[in-house]
C-alpha positions in Angstrom: -19.8 -207.8 -64.1 -18.2 -211.2 -64.2 -15.2 -211.1 -61.8 -15.8 -213.1 -58.5 -13.3 -212.8 -55.6 -13.3 -215.7 -53.1 -10.9 -213.9 -50.7 -12.3 -214.5 -47.2 -10.7 -211.4 -45.7 -12.8 -208.4 -44.7 -14.3 -206.7 -47.7 -14.0 -202.9 -47.5 -15.1 -200.1 -49.8 -14.9 -196.4 -50.3 -17.8 -193.9 -50.8 -17.8 -190.6 -52.8 -20.8 -188.4 -52.4 -21.1 -185.5 -54.9 -23.0 -182.3 -54.3 -22.5 -178.6 -53.5 -25.7 -178.8 -51.5 -24.2 -181.3 -49.1 -21.0 -179.3 -48.6 -23.0 -176.2 -47.9 -25.2 -177.9 -45.4 -28.4 -177.2 -47.3 -29.3 -180.9 -47.4 -28.2 -183.8 -45.1 -26.1 -186.6 -46.5 -28.7 -189.2 -46.0 -27.3 -191.4 -48.8 -24.0 -191.9 -46.9 -25.9 -193.0 -43.8 -28.1 -195.4 -45.7 -25.3 -196.9 -47.8 -22.9 -197.4 -44.9 -25.7 -199.0 -42.8 -26.8 -201.4 -45.6 -23.2 -202.4 -46.4 -22.5 -203.1 -42.7 -25.6 -205.3 -42.4 -24.5 -207.3 -45.4 -20.9 -207.9 -44.2 -19.1 -205.0 -45.9 -17.4 -202.0 -44.3 -16.5 -198.5 -45.6 -13.0 -197.4 -44.7 -13.1 -194.1 -46.7 -16.0 -191.6 -47.1 -15.4 -188.4 -49.1 -17.8 -185.6 -50.1 -16.9 -183.3 -52.9 -18.7 -180.5 -54.8 -20.0 -180.5 -58.3 -16.7 -179.5 -59.8 -15.4 -182.1 -62.4 -11.8 -181.8 -61.2 -12.7 -182.4 -57.6 -14.8 -185.5 -58.5 -12.1 -186.9 -60.7 -9.4 -186.4 -58.1 -11.5 -188.1 -55.4 -12.0 -191.1 -57.7 -8.3 -191.3 -58.6 -7.4 -191.3 -54.9 -9.8 -194.1 -54.0 -10.0 -196.5 -56.9 -7.7 -199.5 -56.2 -7.4 -198.6 -52.5 -10.4 -200.7 -51.5 -12.3 -203.8 -52.8 -15.1 -201.6 -54.3 -16.2 -198.0 -54.8 -19.6 -196.4 -54.7 -20.2 -192.8 -56.0 -23.5 -191.0 -55.6 -24.8 -187.8 -57.2 -24.1 -185.7 -60.3 -25.7 -188.0 -62.9 -28.7 -185.9 -64.0 -29.4 -184.0 -67.2 -28.3 -180.6 -66.1 -25.1 -178.8 -66.7 -23.8 -179.2 -63.1 -24.2 -183.0 -63.3 -20.6 -183.9 -64.1 -19.9 -187.2 -62.5 -19.9 -189.3 -65.7 -17.5 -186.9 -67.3 -15.3 -186.9 -64.2 -15.3 -190.7 -64.1 -14.3 -190.8 -67.8 -11.3 -188.6 -67.0 -10.3 -190.5 -63.9 -10.6 -193.9 -65.6 -9.0 -192.6 -68.9 -12.0 -193.8 -70.8 -13.7 -191.5 -73.4 -17.3 -190.6 -73.0 -19.4 -192.6 -75.4 -23.1 -192.7 -76.3 -24.5 -195.6 -74.3 -27.0 -197.4 -76.6 -28.6 -199.4 -73.9 -29.4 -196.4 -71.7 -30.6 -194.4 -74.7 -33.1 -197.2 -75.6 -34.3 -197.4 -72.0 -35.0 -193.6 -72.0 -36.6 -193.5 -75.4 -39.0 -196.4 -74.4 -39.8 -194.7 -71.2 -40.6 -191.4 -72.9 -42.6 -193.1 -75.7 -44.8 -194.9 -73.2 -45.7 -191.5 -71.7 -46.0 -189.7 -75.0 -43.1 -187.4 -74.1 -40.6 -186.0 -76.6 -36.8 -186.6 -76.5 -35.1 -183.5 -75.2 -31.5 -182.2 -75.7 -30.5 -182.5 -72.0 -31.0 -186.3 -72.2 -28.1 -186.4 -74.7 -26.0 -185.4 -71.7 -27.3 -188.3 -69.6 -26.6 -191.1 -72.0 -22.9 -190.2 -72.3 -21.1 -192.7 -70.1 -17.4 -193.8 -69.8 -16.5 -196.3 -72.5 -17.3 -199.9 -71.3 -19.8 -198.7 -68.7 -22.8 -200.9 -68.1 -26.2 -199.3 -67.3 -27.5 -200.5 -64.0 -31.0 -202.0 -64.4 -33.6 -201.5 -67.0 -34.8 -198.3 -65.4 -34.9 -194.6 -66.4 -33.0 -193.5 -63.3 -29.3 -192.8 -64.0 -26.8 -195.4 -62.7 -23.9 -197.3 -64.2 -21.2 -199.8 -63.4 -17.5 -199.8 -64.4 -14.8 -202.3 -63.4 -11.4 -200.6 -63.2 -8.2 -202.1 -61.9 -10.2 -205.1 -60.8 -12.3 -202.7 -58.6 -16.1 -202.7 -59.2 -17.2 -199.1 -59.3 -20.9 -198.3 -58.9 -22.1 -194.8 -59.9 -25.6 -194.0 -58.5 -27.8 -190.9 -58.7 -28.2 -188.5 -55.7 -32.0 -189.0 -55.2 -32.3 -190.9 -52.0 -35.2 -193.1 -53.2 -33.2 -194.1 -56.3 -30.1 -194.8 -54.3 -32.1 -197.2 -52.1 -33.5 -198.9 -55.1 -30.1 -199.4 -56.8 -28.4 -200.6 -53.6 -31.1 -203.1 -52.9 -31.6 -204.4 -56.4 -28.2 -204.1 -58.0 -25.2 -203.1 -55.8 -25.7 -205.4 -52.8 -26.5 -208.5 -54.9 -23.5 -207.9 -57.1 -21.2 -207.4 -54.2 -22.6 -210.5 -52.5 -21.9 -212.5 -55.7 -18.4 -211.1 -56.1 -17.3 -211.6 -52.4 -19.2 -214.6 -51.0 -16.6 -215.2 -48.3 -16.6 -212.4 -45.9 -17.0 -211.8 -42.1 -20.3 -211.4 -40.5 -20.5 -208.0 -38.7 -22.7 -207.5 -35.7 -23.1 -204.5 -33.3 -24.9 -204.1 -30.1 -25.8 -200.8 -28.4 -26.3 -200.6 -24.6 -28.3 -197.6 -23.5 -26.8 -196.2 -20.3 -28.7 -193.9 -17.9 -27.4 -191.7 -15.1 -23.7 -192.0 -15.9 -21.4 -189.6 -17.7 -19.1 -190.9 -20.5 -16.1 -190.4 -18.2 -17.7 -192.4 -15.4 -18.6 -195.2 -17.8 -15.1 -195.4 -19.2 -13.7 -195.4 -15.6 -15.9 -198.4 -14.7 -15.0 -200.3 -17.8 -11.2 -199.8 -17.6 -10.7 -203.4 -16.3 -12.6 -204.8 -19.3 -10.5 -206.5 -21.9 -12.7 -206.4 -25.1 -10.1 -208.1 -27.3 -10.2 -211.2 -25.1 -13.9 -211.3 -25.6 -13.6 -210.9 -29.3 -15.3 -207.5 -29.5 -14.5 -203.8 -30.0 -15.7 -201.4 -27.4 -17.0 -197.9 -28.2 -18.6 -194.9 -26.5 -21.3 -192.8 -28.2 -22.7 -189.9 -26.3 -26.3 -189.0 -27.1 -28.4 -186.0 -26.2 -29.7 -187.3 -22.9 -28.1 -190.7 -22.5 -24.8 -192.5 -23.3 -24.4 -195.5 -25.4 -21.8 -198.3 -25.0 -21.3 -200.0 -28.3 -20.0 -203.6 -28.8 -18.8 -204.7 -32.2 -17.7 -208.1 -33.5 -16.7 -209.8 -36.7 -17.4 -213.5 -36.8 -17.9 -216.4 -39.1 -21.4 -217.3 -37.9 -24.4 -215.7 -36.2 -24.0 -218.1 -33.2 -20.4 -217.0 -32.6 -21.3 -213.3 -33.0 -24.2 -213.6 -30.6 -22.1 -215.5 -28.0 -19.4 -212.9 -28.1 -21.8 -210.0 -27.8 -23.8 -211.7 -25.0 -20.7 -212.4 -22.9 -19.4 -208.8 -23.5 -22.8 -207.4 -22.5 -22.8 -209.3 -19.3 -19.4 -208.0 -18.4 -20.4 -204.4 -19.1 -23.6 -204.8 -17.1 -21.7 -206.2 -14.1 -19.3 -203.3 -14.1 -21.8 -200.5 -14.7 -24.5 -201.8 -12.3 -27.9 -203.4 -12.7 -29.7 -200.0 -12.7 -27.5 -198.3 -15.3 -28.6 -199.9 -18.6 -32.2 -199.4 -19.6 -32.1 -201.3 -22.8 -30.2 -202.2 -25.9 -30.3 -201.4 -29.6 -33.7 -200.1 -30.5 -35.1 -200.4 -27.0 -35.8 -196.7 -26.2 -36.3 -195.6 -22.6 -40.0 -194.8 -23.4 -40.6 -198.3 -24.9 -38.9 -200.0 -21.9 -41.0 -197.9 -19.4 -44.1 -198.7 -21.4 -43.5 -202.4 -21.2 -42.9 -202.2 -17.4 -46.2 -200.3 -17.0 -48.0 -202.8 -19.1 -46.7 -205.7 -17.1 -48.0 -204.1 -13.9 -51.3 -203.1 -15.5 -50.6 -199.5 -14.3 -52.0 -196.3 -15.7 -49.7 -193.3 -16.1 -50.5 -189.5 -16.0 -48.0 -186.8 -16.8 -48.0 -183.1 -15.8 -45.6 -180.8 -17.7 -44.6 -177.2 -17.6 -41.2 -176.4 -19.2 -41.3 -179.4 -21.5 -44.6 -178.3 -23.1 -45.8 -181.8 -24.0 -42.5 -183.3 -25.0 -42.7 -185.9 -22.3 -46.1 -187.1 -23.4 -45.0 -187.0 -27.1 -42.2 -189.4 -26.4 -44.4 -191.7 -24.5 -47.1 -191.7 -27.2 -44.5 -192.3 -29.9 -44.5 -195.9 -28.8 -47.2 -198.0 -30.5 -49.7 -199.2 -27.9 -49.1 -196.4 -25.5 -52.9 -196.2 -24.9 -52.5 -199.4 -22.8 -50.9 -197.3 -20.0 -51.0 -193.5 -20.7 -54.3 -192.2 -19.4 -53.8 -188.4 -19.5 -51.3 -185.6 -20.0 -51.5 -182.1 -18.6 -49.5 -179.2 -20.0 -49.9 -176.6 -17.2 -47.6 -173.9 -18.4 -49.1 -171.1 -16.3 -49.5 -170.9 -12.6 -53.3 -170.6 -13.0 -53.4 -173.9 -14.9 -51.3 -175.6 -12.2 -53.8 -174.5 -9.7 -57.0 -175.2 -11.7 -56.0 -178.5 -13.3 -53.6 -180.1 -10.8 -54.7 -178.5 -7.4 -51.3 -176.9 -6.8 -51.8 -174.5 -3.9 -51.4 -170.7 -4.3 -49.4 -170.7 -1.2 -46.7 -173.1 -2.5 -46.5 -171.0 -5.7 -46.1 -167.8 -3.8 -43.7 -169.1 -1.3 -41.5 -171.4 -3.3 -42.2 -170.5 -6.9 -43.4 -172.6 -9.9 -39.9 -174.1 -10.3 -39.5 -175.8 -6.9 -39.4 -179.1 -5.1 -42.8 -178.4 -3.5 -44.6 -177.5 -6.8 -43.1 -180.5 -8.7 -44.5 -182.8 -5.9 -47.9 -181.1 -6.0 -48.1 -181.4 -9.8 -47.3 -185.2 -9.7 -49.6 -186.0 -6.9 -52.4 -183.8 -8.3 -52.1 -185.4 -11.8 -52.2 -188.9 -10.3 -55.3 -188.2 -8.2 -57.2 -186.2 -10.9 -57.3 -189.2 -13.2 -57.0 -192.1 -10.8 -53.7 -193.3 -12.2 -51.2 -195.6 -10.3 -48.3 -193.4 -11.1 -47.7 -189.8 -12.4 -44.7 -187.8 -13.6 -44.2 -184.1 -13.3 -41.7 -181.7 -14.8 -41.2 -178.0 -14.0 -38.2 -175.9 -14.7 -36.5 -173.0 -16.5 -35.7 -173.9 -20.1 -34.4 -170.4 -21.0 -33.0 -168.5 -22.5 -34.6 -166.0 -20.0 -36.3 -166.5 -16.7 -33.3 -167.5 -14.6 -32.3 -166.0 -11.3 -29.1 -166.3 -9.2 -30.7 -169.0 -7.0 -32.5 -170.7 -9.9 -30.5 -170.2 -13.1 -31.6 -171.3 -16.5 -31.5 -175.1 -16.7 -32.9 -175.6 -13.2 -35.4 -178.4 -13.4 -37.4 -180.5 -10.9 -38.9 -183.8 -11.9 -41.3 -185.8 -9.7 -42.7 -189.3 -9.7 -45.8 -190.0 -7.5 -47.3 -193.4 -6.6 -49.8 -194.4 -3.9 -46.9 -195.1 -1.5 -44.5 -192.3 -2.1 -43.4 -189.3 -4.1 -39.8 -188.7 -5.3 -38.6 -185.3 -6.4 -35.2 -184.7 -7.9 -33.5 -181.4 -8.8 -31.3 -181.1 -11.9 -29.2 -178.4 -13.4 -29.0 -178.8 -17.2 -26.9 -176.8 -19.7 -27.4 -176.0 -23.3 -30.1 -174.2 -25.3 -33.8 -174.3 -24.6 -34.5 -177.4 -26.7 -31.6 -179.3 -25.1 -32.8 -178.4 -21.6 -36.3 -179.6 -22.6 -34.9 -182.9 -24.0 -32.8 -183.5 -20.9 -35.8 -182.8 -18.6 -38.1 -185.3 -20.4 -35.3 -187.9 -20.3 -34.8 -187.2 -16.5 -38.5 -187.8 -15.9 -38.5 -191.1 -17.8 -35.3 -192.3 -16.0 -37.0 -191.5 -12.7 -40.1 -193.5 -13.7 -38.0 -196.4 -15.0 -36.1 -196.7 -11.7 -39.3 -196.5 -9.7 -40.9 -199.3 -11.7 -37.8 -201.4 -11.3 -38.3 -201.2 -7.6 
């Protein structure tokens, strides 16, 4: 590994992930996510990502298609001792290099086994056969090797996620950094938008000229909120930050001050928690159809005990009456899923624990329980303070879990807007 490229242009790579289990959906391709994320943070980008099964011909074909098309290549999976681990053989075919016994890797494995008083086994003979000229990555027992072909550094890593992370951190990224020291600095910013659909966001941002601001604009719908993404490639951190800040200001101005709850890792529950903490307010929540999901999101934030005082999961009408003081008359007249009961739940929760603010959620998550006037997905959320109670009705679509997620989000959005004043 002695070739160094001083080309200052963007450095791009390709990724091949190998495994029948990935293609069948039995396991998630977490390695691809980790590798792409780490490369991006370090100033590299993937332009191709291919997943193939454990067939040698499929692996070999993918390698042939990609080597030489990008500055580097990473391949994960298929390096173990079993019969279906065929990546090394496929690489040998694609690179037209015979498989040879790698003395360095054999010594590492023999030392590893001796230290543990374990015998050498025939399957290990399969592991130490690598393409001619390959270098073992690291003095570790985990499989992983490097080959440079057509001036393209190729890194072959195992499929075990923990081992992939180790090889990326200790070998692949440092080697790429040494080979390509001159490269752009990539930065991305996520703006978390509440209460606007993707089409409405795009309509409001039509007049924005991202290229003039030195950024790329993207839209990324989430389960219960929408993200606007800003991406830039710059020479320095200062230039990247200036571009992103200016672009964010333009987006905020067009979407409105009450549309963006936070950016990057600032989840809605963490933003709401900080606002409660600044006011020294205590929060109570009363849930029916969400079954504790709202409280779970709030308590997922470290330090939530500073502001969350109590959570009620009142799934039955009897619990609503006994724990929150909801009247039997409101339940009989309007039903558990109603404006009146949502109000009573929020106000009852606040008074029961002497909190400054309370949230309530009641609805029909489905798949059964809907009626012509209150179909599945009908949800009421309420927010009660000492001065007023706000109740909003929503109509969500999707399966039961999706309706519950949307309901919890709607309650948090209502609280966020109330705390903003």
